[in-house]
N, C-alpha and C positions, 0 to 999 in steps of 0.2 A: 752181576757184574763180573767182567772176565779181565784179568789183569794182562796187558801185554808184555813180553819179556824182551824181544829182539830192538835195537836201536842202532842205527847206521848213522852218523853225523855226516852225511853228504849232501851236496847240493839239491835242493826240491825247488822245481817249479810249480807255484800253486795259482790256480785260477779260483778268484773269489767272486762270489755272488752275494749282493747285500752288502757292497761296499760303504754305502752311505749311513747304516745304522750303526748302533753303539758298538756291536762286537767288531763289525767290518772296519769302521774307522780306527778303533784300538789296535785291531792286528795290523793296520798299515802302518800305524805309528810303531807298533813294536817292530816292525820288519826293518826300519830304518837302521842302517850301520850294520847289518847282519850280512855275512856272505855266504851263509847255507841255505838262504830262501830267496826266492824271485817271486814277485806278486804280479799276476795280470788281471784287472778287475774287467768284471763284464756288469753292464749296468743300463737302466733305461737313461741315467744322465750320469754327467761327469761328476766325479767325487772330489771333494777338496784334499788333495794330497799332502801329506805333513812334509814340512821342509825336510830336504834330504833324502826323499823317497825315490828309490831306483824300481819305479814299476812304471806300467802303462795302465790307461783306461780303454776298454772297448766299448763304444757306446751304441746301442740299438734297441729297439722295441723287443720284446720277449720273443716274437715269431722269428726273429734274427738270432737268438740267442745261441741255436746249435751251430751255426756258421761261426758266431765270434769264440764260443766255448773250443770249438774245434781248433780256431786260430790261435787260441792261446798255447796250444801244445804243451799242456800241464801235465804233471805226474799226478796232482792231487786236485780234487774239486773239493773247496771249501763253502758251503753254504750258510751264509749268516741272515738268510732272509727271513723277515718277521714282522708282523704287524699286530693290531690290537682289533678287536671287533668295534671298537668305539671308532677308531681310525679309520678303519675300512668303510665304516658306515653300515653294515649289515654282517648276518653270520656269513652269508653266501660269499659275499666279497672278502670277507676274512680267509674262508677256505681256499678261494680262489689264488690268494698268494701264500699262505702257510701248507696248503697240500697240493694244490695243481701246480703252482709256479715252482715249488721246490722238487717235486717229481719230474717235472718237464726239464729243469737243468739237469736233474741226474741222469735222466734218459738220454740227453744231448751228451753228457761226459760219456756215457758208456759206450753210444755210437762213435764217438772220438777215440775210443780206445783208452780212456781213462779208467784205472782199476781202484783207485782208492778214493774215497769219499769221507770227509768230515763235516757233520752237520750239528749245528745248534738247535736242539730242541727245548724241552722243560721238564724240571722236577714234575713227577706225577704224572707225565705222559702216559696214556693207556687207553687203547680202542674199546669204545663202549663206556667210556667214564661218563657220568651225569653231567660233569663240567663239559660243556661244549668245547672251549678251547683245548683243554687236554684230551677230549677225544679225539679231534683233528690231529693234534701233536700225535697220538699214538698210532692213528690210522697211517699217518706219513711214514713213521718209522718203519711201520709193516711193509709198507709200499717199496720204501728204499731197499729194504732186506731182500726184495724178491729180484732185484735188478741185476745180480749177479757180480757186484763187486767183488775183488780178491779180498778188501779190507774196507770195514765200513765203521767207523767211529761215531758214536751218538753221544753228544754232550747234554746233560740235563742239568743246566744251573738253576739255582732259585731266583731270589731278586736279584738283577745284575745292577751293580754300583757303577756309577759312571756319569759322565754328562752327555746327555742327548741333544742332539739338535732340534728334535721334534719334541713337543711339549707334551709332557704325560703325567698331569698334575697328582694323579693317585700313585704313580710309580714312584714320583718323586718322593712323595711323603712316605712310601714304604722303605725307599732308599734310607730315609732320616733315621727311621725306627728299627730298621734291620738289624744293624749291630748290636742293639740291647737285646733283642729277641734271641740272636744268636748267642749270646752269652749268659742269658739268664734261662731260656726255654728249650733251645733246640741241641739237646744233646741225646747220646747213644743212637736209637734207630730213627730219630728225629733230625740227626746231622744232615741228612741229604737236602734238608728244605733250608739250609744256612744261605745267607746271602753271600755273593762273591763278585770281586770287582772283575769289570771288563777286562781288566790288563791280566789277570790271572787266567781266564778264559782264552785270551789271545795267546799268552804264552803256553798254555795246555795246548792249543792247537799247532802251534810252533813245533813242540815236542813230539806231537803224534803224527805230524805230516812225514816224520823220520822213521816211524816205526814200521817193521816190515813183516810181521806175524800176519797171518791170514785170519778172516772171521770177523765176527760182530762183535764190536766192544761197547758197552754202555758205560758210560761215566758219569757219576754223580760228583758230589763237593769233594769229597775225599779223593776219589779217584782222579780227578782234575790237578788236585794238588799233588797227588804222586806222579802225575806225568810231567807236572811241571820240574818236580825236582831231578826226575830221570833226565830230563833235558838240560839240567844245570842252569835254569833261567832263575 
């Protein structure tokens, strides 16, 4: 884990892919009323915009995303794309979203001249993990690191707390018990596995979008909270 030090509170234009998911929709809500950020969403379908949102949605099939990402004229690409193997229907379909589409979006951003990317990954992500989900996440992180971004921020949350439009019964159950496990079990080296609210992740994204230090930065539970504190949220 590397801690960033430079911060400049200037206006940032963010291109958001994955606006309809938990983190993406929460990020849109967190952006309401802020003058230091402007969101432009790119996706397959219109996202439900929160009241008071000052943003626009560019809609098209993934094949059209390079043009849409370029049209966003963003400073930062925020990627909150993600699904589950159950929702996707197979390991191959899951990989098509969480690896292929994430990488495709990142390549489009680089082609458009975007030099800063913030991506939501997962705690435990590691290429070659026996867990297929975590192995794909780790492989995706490695692929993004080779694309030449001036700055790459990788967020590795544990269980995400918040309301999803998509039904995920097992994840909902995990959200209920996660705070108890956080308090009773997840201490010391296990703190990185603590659950975190989607609002805190969104606030960390807001803060990190303003940081200027170059490099690849991996943010676990505590690092995301530190980023929020640095951002003043």
